C-alpha positions in Angstrom: 0.0 0.2 0.3 2.5 2.6 0.4 4.5 1.7 -2.4 1.1 2.9 -4.5 0.6 6.2 -2.6 4.6 6.1 -3.5 3.8 6.1 -6.7 0.7 8.3 -7.0 2.8 11.0 -5.6 5.3 10.7 -7.5 2.9 10.6 -10.8 1.0 14.0 -9.1 4.5 16.4 -8.8 5.1 17.1 -12.3 1.0 18.1 -13.0 1.2 20.1 -9.9 4.5 21.1 -11.1 3.4 22.4 -14.3 0.8 24.2 -12.9 1.5 27.7 -12.4 3.7 28.9 -15.6 5.0 32.3 -14.3 5.1 33.6 -11.0 2.8 36.2 -9.3 5.3 38.5 -7.2 2.9 39.6 -5.1 2.0 36.0 -3.4 5.4 34.9 -3.8 7.7 33.6 -1.8 10.7 36.1 -0.7 13.6 33.8 -1.8 12.0 34.8 -5.3 12.0 38.2 -5.0 9.9 40.3 -6.6 10.8 39.3 -9.9 8.3 37.9 -12.7 9.7 34.3 -13.1 9.0 31.9 -16.3 9.2 29.0 -14.9 8.6 27.2 -18.2 12.5 27.9 -20.5 10.6 26.8 -24.0 7.8 29.9 -22.8 10.7 32.1 -22.0 13.4 32.0 -24.9 9.8 32.6 -27.1 9.0 35.8 -25.7 12.7 36.5 -25.2 13.6 35.8 -29.0 9.9 37.8 -30.2 11.5 40.7 -27.8 14.6 40.5 -28.8 16.0 40.6 -25.0 18.1 38.5 -23.3 17.9 35.3 -21.5 19.1 34.9 -18.0 19.3 31.0 -16.7 18.4 30.6 -13.1 18.7 27.3 -11.3 18.3 27.3 -7.5 16.1 25.1 -5.1 13.4 27.9 -3.4 13.1 25.9 0.1 9.4 25.0 1.5 
């Protein structure tokens, strides 16, 4: 039974992570700062290309 629950949680994690494509500076954790972040690299690349802007990728673990 425990293995089944662990498997269900493991399969549900990517769906939960994909819910928010962007962050909201008003409601996000303080660790992310007051910046509007795109969580999907493909969306970020597409918008940066359209707007002629450079891309900044930040890899970090946000506690919580």
